[in-house]
Backbone as JSON, one array per atom type, in Angstrom:
{
  "sequence": "MARLASGVWVAAYLRRLAAEGIPAFVARRGDDTAGAVMVKLATLDGRATAFQRSFDLTTGGRAWVVLAEGPEAEVDAMLARQAGYDPDLWLIEIEDRRGRHLLGEPGLEA",
  "N": [[4.94, 20.94, -2.68], [5.69, 19.51, 0.44], [6.78, 16.24, 1.16], [5.34, 13.69, 3.14], [6.91, 11.91, 5.8], [7.54, 8.45, 5.48], [6.87, 6.69, 7.64], [5.1, 8.27, 9.14], [3.01, 8.66, 7.29], [2.16, 5.99, 6.96], [1.23, 5.37, 9.57], [-0.9, 7.2, 9.79], [-2.52, 6.28, 7.68], [-3.19, 3.68, 8.55], [-4.72, 4.34, 10.8], [-6.84, 5.66, 9.56], [-7.97, 3.58, 8.02], [-8.74, 1.87, 10.13], [-10.69, 3.46, 11.33], [-12.72, 3.2, 9.51], [-13.38, 0.61, 9.83], [-11.85, -1.31, 8.52], [-9.81, -4.02, 8.35], [-6.31, -3.97, 8.81], [-2.71, -4.2, 8.66], [0.8, -3.75, 9.44], [2.89, -5.48, 7.47], [5.48, -5.51, 6.76], [8.06, -3.56, 7.9], [9.44, -0.58, 6.84], [11.9, 1.93, 5.98], [11.67, 4.7, 8.11], [11.72, 7.34, 7.23], [12.02, 7.65, 4.34], [11.17, 5.33, 3.04], [9.74, 3.33, 0.46], [6.25, 2.66, -0.06], [4.07, -0.05, -0.22], [0.87, -1.47, -0.83], [-1.07, -4.18, -0.03], [-4.03, -5.66, -0.94], [-6.14, -8.02, 0.18], [-8.84, -9.93, -0.72], [-9.96, -12.04, 0.55], [-10.81, -14.24, -0.84], [-8.99, -15.77, -2.05], [-7.73, -14.14, -3.82], [-5.79, -11.19, -4.64], [-4.61, -7.78, -4.66], [-1.93, -5.65, -5.44], [-0.72, -2.47, -4.68], [1.14, 0.43, -5.61], [2.79, 3.56, -5.03], [3.21, 5.91, -7.59], [4.71, 8.12, -10.0], [2.64, 10.43, -11.6], [2.6, 11.21, -14.81], [1.06, 13.01, -16.2], [0.06, 14.91, -14.42], [2.19, 15.49, -12.83], [2.22, 14.87, -10.23], [1.78, 12.43, -7.59], [0.41, 9.14, -7.71], [-1.65, 6.32, -6.87], [-1.12, 3.14, -8.18], [-1.99, 0.0, -9.73], [0.1, -2.65, -9.14], [0.26, -5.4, -9.22], [-2.06, -8.07, -9.72], [-4.22, -10.72, -8.93], [-4.12, -14.28, -8.24], [-3.65, -14.74, -4.76], [-1.26, -15.95, -3.81], [0.53, -15.53, -5.93], [0.67, -12.74, -5.98], [1.78, -12.32, -3.46], [4.3, -13.53, -3.88], [5.42, -11.78, -5.77], [5.55, -9.44, -4.23], [7.36, -10.28, -2.29], [9.65, -10.51, -3.86], [10.0, -7.79, -4.54], [10.56, -6.76, -1.99], [13.01, -7.97, -1.6], [14.61, -6.53, -3.33], [14.48, -4.0, -2.28], [15.36, -2.93, 0.7], [14.24, -0.98, 2.32], [11.53, -0.95, 2.05], [8.08, -0.57, 2.85], [5.31, -2.61, 3.72], [1.93, -2.77, 3.67], [-0.8, -4.63, 4.7], [-4.09, -5.34, 3.84], [-7.19, -6.73, 4.7], [-10.1, -7.3, 3.3], [-13.23, -8.16, 2.39], [-14.91, -6.67, 0.76], [-13.22, -5.21, -0.78], [-12.19, -2.71, -0.11], [-9.91, -0.01, 0.14], [-9.27, 2.65, 0.35], [-7.38, 4.27, -0.95], [-7.74, 6.23, -2.91], [-8.91, 8.29, -1.59], [-9.28, 11.67, -0.3], [-6.29, 13.11, 0.89], [-4.95, 10.72, 1.08], [-4.09, 10.02, -1.38], [-1.61, 10.95, -2.2]],
  "CA": [[4.42, 20.42, -1.43], [6.6, 18.6, 1.1], [6.32, 14.87, 1.26], [5.31, 13.15, 4.49], [7.78, 10.77, 6.07], [6.81, 7.2, 5.26], [6.31, 6.18, 8.89], [3.96, 9.12, 9.5], [1.94, 8.35, 6.36], [1.66, 4.65, 7.28], [0.45, 5.45, 10.81], [-2.16, 7.89, 9.48], [-3.31, 5.39, 6.82], [-3.74, 2.61, 9.39], [-5.79, 4.93, 11.62], [-7.97, 5.93, 8.66], [-8.59, 2.28, 7.74], [-9.4, 1.4, 11.36], [-11.9, 4.26, 11.53], [-13.73, 2.68, 8.58], [-13.6, -0.81, 10.13], [-11.15, -2.12, 7.53], [-8.64, -4.62, 9.0], [-5.03, -3.77, 8.13], [-1.55, -4.27, 9.54], [2.11, -3.61, 8.8], [3.48, -6.79, 7.24], [6.92, -5.26, 6.65], [8.38, -2.19, 8.29], [10.52, -0.02, 6.04], [12.58, 3.12, 6.49], [10.69, 5.67, 8.63], [11.76, 8.63, 6.54], [11.85, 7.67, 2.88], [10.88, 4.02, 2.47], [8.59, 3.18, -0.43], [5.11, 1.98, 0.57], [3.19, -0.85, -1.07], [-0.33, -1.89, -0.13], [-1.68, -5.41, -0.55], [-5.44, -5.82, -0.59], [-6.61, -9.39, 0.05], [-10.3, -9.93, -0.62], [-10.29, -13.24, 1.3], [-11.35, -15.26, -1.74], [-7.83, -16.31, -2.74], [-7.21, -13.14, -4.76], [-5.22, -10.0, -4.02], [-4.11, -6.71, -5.53], [-0.85, -4.88, -4.84], [-0.67, -1.1, -5.15], [2.33, 1.21, -5.27], [2.74, 4.97, -5.45], [4.0, 6.16, -8.78], [4.56, 9.47, -10.51], [1.65, 10.63, -12.66], [3.28, 12.09, -15.77], [0.15, 14.06, -16.7], [-0.12, 15.97, -13.42], [3.44, 15.75, -12.12], [2.05, 14.45, -8.84], [1.9, 11.0, -7.33], [-0.87, 8.44, -7.74], [-1.58, 4.89, -6.57], [-1.36, 2.31, -9.36], [-1.96, -1.45, -9.49], [1.37, -3.25, -9.51], [-0.02, -6.81, -9.52], [-3.42, -8.48, -9.37], [-4.45, -12.12, -9.28], [-4.1, -15.19, -7.09], [-2.9, -14.15, -3.65], [0.1, -16.5, -3.72], [1.36, -14.86, -6.94], [0.9, -11.36, -5.52], [2.74, -12.43, -2.35], [5.63, -13.81, -4.44], [5.91, -10.54, -6.37], [5.89, -8.53, -3.13], [8.59, -10.78, -1.68], [10.75, -10.1, -4.76], [10.2, -6.35, -4.36], [11.23, -6.56, -0.69], [14.4, -8.39, -1.78], [15.31, -5.45, -4.04], [14.39, -2.73, -1.54], [15.29, -3.21, 2.14], [13.53, 0.09, 3.01], [10.13, -1.04, 1.65], [6.97, -0.84, 3.77], [4.19, -3.36, 3.14], [0.7, -2.73, 4.46], [-1.75, -5.63, 4.23], [-5.5, -5.1, 4.15], [-8.06, -7.88, 4.46], [-11.45, -6.76, 3.21], [-14.03, -8.86, 1.36], [-15.53, -5.69, -0.13], [-12.19, -4.62, -1.62], [-11.95, -1.31, 0.25], [-8.53, 0.33, 0.5], [-9.29, 4.11, 0.57], [-6.21, 4.95, -1.51], [-8.13, 7.38, -3.71], [-9.56, 9.28, -0.73], [-8.49, 12.88, -0.05], [-5.25, 12.99, 1.91], [-4.24, 9.44, 0.96], [-3.67, 9.77, -2.76], [-0.21, 11.31, -2.45]],
  "C": [[5.42, 19.4, -0.85], [5.96, 17.22, 1.23], [6.36, 14.4, 2.71], [6.34, 12.03, 4.63], [6.94, 9.5, 5.98], [6.15, 6.67, 6.53], [5.09, 6.96, 9.35], [2.77, 8.79, 8.6], [1.32, 6.99, 6.69], [0.79, 4.69, 8.53], [-0.9, 6.12, 10.56], [-3.08, 7.0, 8.65], [-3.96, 4.28, 7.65], [-4.88, 3.13, 10.28], [-7.04, 5.18, 10.78], [-8.71, 4.64, 8.32], [-9.35, 1.77, 8.96], [-10.69, 2.16, 11.61], [-13.05, 3.79, 10.64], [-14.02, 1.19, 8.82], [-12.95, -1.74, 9.13], [-9.89, -2.69, 8.19], [-7.37, -4.45, 8.16], [-3.9, -3.86, 9.15], [-0.28, -4.06, 8.73], [2.72, -5.0, 8.69], [5.0, -6.69, 7.14], [7.17, -3.8, 6.95], [9.59, -1.72, 7.5], [11.17, 1.15, 6.74], [11.54, 4.17, 6.89], [10.61, 6.96, 7.83], [11.37, 8.54, 5.07], [11.57, 6.31, 2.26], [9.66, 4.05, 1.56], [7.5, 2.4, 0.3], [4.33, 1.22, -0.5], [2.03, -1.31, -0.21], [-0.85, -3.13, -0.81], [-3.1, -5.48, -0.02], [-5.82, -7.26, -0.87], [-8.13, -9.39, 0.25], [-10.83, -11.22, -0.01], [-11.02, -14.29, 0.48], [-10.23, -15.9, -2.55], [-7.2, -15.34, -3.72], [-6.69, -11.92, -3.99], [-4.79, -9.02, -5.1], [-3.02, -5.98, -4.76], [-0.81, -3.51, -5.5], [0.67, -0.48, -4.77], [2.11, 2.65, -5.71], [3.68, 5.16, -6.62], [3.81, 7.61, -9.19], [3.55, 9.48, -11.64], [2.25, 11.65, -13.63], [2.37, 13.2, -16.28], [0.02, 15.22, -15.71], [1.18, 16.35, -12.72], [3.37, 15.36, -10.66], [2.27, 12.95, -8.69], [0.5, 10.39, -7.31], [-0.63, 6.97, -7.39], [-1.94, 4.12, -7.83], [-1.3, 0.84, -8.96], [-0.64, -1.99, -10.02], [1.16, -4.71, -9.92], [-1.43, -7.12, -9.03], [-3.59, -9.93, -9.78], [-4.49, -13.0, -8.05], [-3.18, -14.63, -5.99], [-1.47, -14.67, -3.56], [1.03, -15.84, -4.74], [1.66, -13.42, -6.55], [1.91, -11.37, -4.38], [4.16, -12.67, -2.87], [6.23, -12.56, -5.06], [6.34, -9.55, -5.29], [7.17, -8.97, -2.43], [9.8, -10.42, -2.55], [11.05, -8.61, -4.59], [10.94, -6.06, -3.05], [12.69, -6.98, -0.77], [15.23, -7.32, -2.47], [15.42, -4.2, -3.18], [14.26, -2.99, -0.04], [14.52, -2.15, 2.93], [12.01, 0.05, 2.78], [9.19, -1.32, 2.81], [5.94, -1.68, 3.02], [3.03, -3.34, 4.12], [-0.23, -3.78, 3.87], [-3.14, -5.3, 4.75], [-6.26, -6.38, 3.84], [-9.49, -7.38, 4.48], [-12.2, -7.44, 2.05], [-14.62, -7.89, 0.34], [-14.5, -4.96, -1.0], [-11.9, -3.16, -1.32], [-10.49, -1.11, 0.64], [-8.35, 1.82, 0.75], [-8.15, 4.88, -0.08], [-6.55, 6.16, -2.37], [-8.77, 8.5, -2.9], [-8.67, 10.51, -0.53], [-7.51, 12.68, 1.1], [-4.45, 11.7, 1.81], [-3.68, 9.21, -0.44], [-2.19, 10.07, -2.99], [0.72, 10.61, -1.5]]
}
């Protein structure tokens, strides 16, 4: 299966979140074609979780995994380090008290 360009996937993801009433925005714009995408979920209680796409060795596909979780300032620092290593990185930020991110939903998992 062909992989979607990062910019196309990000635009579709933001529309999907908006349709569910979940506030999200692009905090860092990466390479439109092949930039890696990370998602930060802030639950507005001082905590956050960062997700990244990774290869699932059991299925050979891609899956979203937790990269970091904890106090929001620590998650932000880790994401800043990642951006320093990868100038093509996209960062999507979600602010949702209920912790919704839709990453496991059909069409968004890959």
